[in-house]
matplotlib code that plots the C-alpha trace (Angstrom):
import matplotlib.pyplot as plt

x = [-78.3, -80.8, -77.9, -76.6, -80.0, -80.2, -76.7, -77.6, -80.7, -78.7, -76.0, -78.7, -80.4, -77.0, -76.1, -79.5, -79.2, -75.5, -74.7, -77.3, -75.0, -72.2, -74.6, -75.9, -72.4, -71.5, -74.8, -74.5, -71.0, -71.8, -75.0, -73.2, -71.4, -72.7, -74.0, -70.9, -68.7, -71.3, -71.0, -67.2, -67.4, -69.8, -67.6, -64.5, -66.3, -67.7, -64.3, -62.7, -65.3, -64.6, -60.9, -61.5, -64.0, -61.7, -58.8, -61.1, -62.6, -59.1, -58.1, -61.4, -60.0, -57.2, -59.6, -61.9, -59.1, -58.4, -60.1, -61.1, -61.4, -65.1, -64.6, -62.0, -64.4, -67.3, -65.1, -64.1, -67.8, -68.6, -66.0, -67.7, -71.1, -69.6, -67.9, -71.2, -73.1, -70.7, -70.1, -73.5, -76.3, -74.9, -73.2, -76.4, -78.5, -75.9, -75.2, -77.8, -75.5, -73.4, -70.0, -67.0, -65.5, -61.7, -59.3, -59.0, -62.7, -63.0, -60.1, -61.6, -64.9, -63.2, -61.2, -64.3, -66.0, -63.0, -62.6, -66.3, -66.2, -63.4, -65.3, -68.6, -67.4, -65.8, -69.2, -70.5, -67.6, -67.6, -71.4, -71.2, -68.1, -69.7, -72.8, -70.9, -68.6, -66.5, -68.7, -66.3, -68.5, -71.3, -68.8, -67.8, -71.5, -72.1, -69.2, -70.5, -74.1, -73.1, -71.2, -74.2, -76.6, -74.2, -73.9, -77.7, -78.5, -75.8, -77.1, -80.6, -79.7, -77.5, -80.3, -82.9, -80.8, -80.7, -84.5, -85.4, -83.0, -84.7, -83.2, -79.7, -80.8, -82.1, -78.8, -76.9, -79.1, -78.5, -74.8, -74.8, -76.7, -74.1, -71.3, -73.0, -73.7, -70.0, -68.8, -71.3, -70.5, -66.8, -67.4, -69.7, -67.1, -64.4, -66.7, -67.6, -64.0]
y = [-113.9, -112.2, -110.7, -109.0, -107.6, -106.1, -104.6, -103.3, -101.6, -100.0, -98.7, -97.2, -95.5, -94.2, -92.8, -91.1, -89.4, -88.5, -87.8, -85.0, -82.9, -82.9, -82.0, -79.1, -77.6, -78.2, -76.7, -73.7, -72.8, -73.4, -71.3, -68.0, -68.6, -68.3, -71.5, -72.5, -72.0, -73.7, -76.9, -76.8, -76.3, -79.1, -81.4, -80.6, -80.8, -84.2, -85.3, -84.2, -86.1, -89.2, -89.1, -88.3, -91.1, -93.6, -92.6, -92.5, -95.9, -97.4, -95.8, -96.5, -99.0, -96.6, -93.6, -95.4, -95.4, -91.7, -90.0, -86.4, -86.7, -85.9, -82.9, -81.5, -82.2, -80.5, -77.4, -77.3, -77.5, -74.6, -72.6, -73.8, -72.6, -69.2, -69.1, -70.2, -67.5, -64.8, -66.0, -67.2, -65.7, -62.4, -61.7, -62.5, -60.2, -57.4, -57.8, -59.2, -59.3, -62.3, -62.3, -61.5, -64.9, -65.2, -68.0, -66.9, -67.1, -70.3, -71.9, -70.6, -72.3, -75.6, -75.4, -74.8, -77.8, -80.0, -79.0, -79.7, -82.9, -84.2, -83.6, -84.8, -87.7, -89.1, -89.7, -91.2, -93.5, -94.6, -95.3, -97.3, -99.2, -100.0, -101.3, -103.2, -105.0, -107.5, -107.3, -105.3, -105.4, -103.7, -101.1, -100.3, -100.1, -97.6, -95.5, -95.3, -94.7, -91.8, -90.1, -90.4, -89.0, -86.1, -85.2, -85.2, -83.4, -80.7, -79.7, -79.4, -77.6, -75.0, -74.2, -74.0, -71.6, -69.3, -69.2, -69.5, -67.9, -69.5, -72.9, -71.6, -70.9, -74.5, -75.8, -73.8, -75.2, -78.7, -78.3, -76.6, -79.6, -82.0, -79.9, -79.8, -83.6, -84.3, -82.2, -83.5, -87.2, -86.8, -84.7, -87.4, -90.1, -88.1, -87.6, -91.2, -92.4]
z = [74.7, 77.0, 79.0, 75.8, 75.1, 78.5, 78.2, 74.7, 76.1, 78.9, 76.5, 74.2, 77.2, 78.6, 75.2, 74.7, 78.0, 78.1, 74.4, 74.6, 76.9, 74.5, 71.6, 73.6, 74.0, 70.4, 69.2, 71.5, 70.5, 66.8, 66.9, 67.0, 63.7, 60.1, 58.6, 56.6, 59.7, 61.9, 59.9, 60.2, 64.0, 64.4, 62.2, 64.2, 67.5, 66.7, 65.3, 68.6, 70.5, 68.5, 69.3, 72.9, 73.4, 71.8, 74.0, 77.1, 76.3, 76.0, 79.4, 81.2, 83.7, 84.7, 84.8, 87.2, 89.8, 89.7, 92.6, 92.1, 88.3, 88.4, 90.7, 88.2, 85.3, 87.2, 87.8, 84.2, 83.2, 85.4, 83.4, 80.2, 81.5, 82.1, 78.7, 76.9, 78.9, 77.9, 74.3, 73.3, 75.4, 76.5, 73.2, 71.3, 73.4, 73.2, 69.5, 67.2, 64.2, 63.1, 64.7, 62.5, 62.0, 62.0, 62.8, 66.5, 67.2, 65.2, 67.2, 70.5, 69.6, 68.9, 72.1, 74.2, 72.5, 73.1, 76.7, 77.3, 75.3, 77.5, 80.7, 79.5, 77.4, 80.5, 82.0, 78.8, 78.4, 82.0, 81.9, 78.7, 79.7, 83.1, 81.3, 78.6, 81.0, 79.0, 76.0, 73.8, 70.7, 72.7, 74.0, 70.4, 69.4, 72.3, 71.2, 67.6, 68.7, 70.9, 68.1, 65.7, 68.3, 69.0, 65.4, 64.7, 68.0, 67.6, 64.2, 65.4, 68.6, 66.8, 64.3, 67.1, 69.2, 66.2, 66.2, 69.8, 72.3, 75.3, 74.2, 74.9, 78.5, 78.8, 77.4, 80.0, 82.7, 81.5, 81.5, 84.9, 86.3, 84.9, 86.4, 89.9, 89.7, 88.9, 91.7, 94.2, 93.3, 94.0, 97.2, 98.4, 97.7, 99.6, 102.6, 102.8, 102.4]

ax = plt.figure().add_subplot(projection="3d")
ax.plot(x, y, z, "-o")
ax.set_aspect("equal")
plt.show()
């Protein structure tokens, strides 16, 4: 029983640390939209994250064998950092008005979130799966917890970015650090192989 308590604690800690990254991206992308569209983007972003996490959780054993996956994920995140800078930070400083929302901008926002969710969910799923081991009920708990944390944090972050632009810069820095860490981890593995 004490082993499960330790594993439970590890999963909660991993989720608290790693689910925040996904929430930052969802919140940053959603922040440039009017409130009614923001809620839809957060809903679809979280829904995409749920589906991706379920798929990645089922494929965890296979994913752990793929070398270079973190490197590719890190490079994709660098692209996301650039897109968020252009779409959220630069756009908000160039144009203080609300963007004109159409299906294309809405779909681009969802695509950005899904791409980021894929790369960042991978870390979360691998961390939780590693901690849970063969305790599948704890693995499912970790999956549900990360989704709840993401939903709550994404709503807060998107509203904060509307009020305080410097939070967007902190979000970009956090995502950049994750990207660099992913790239560094795989390069280190390649060099030591």
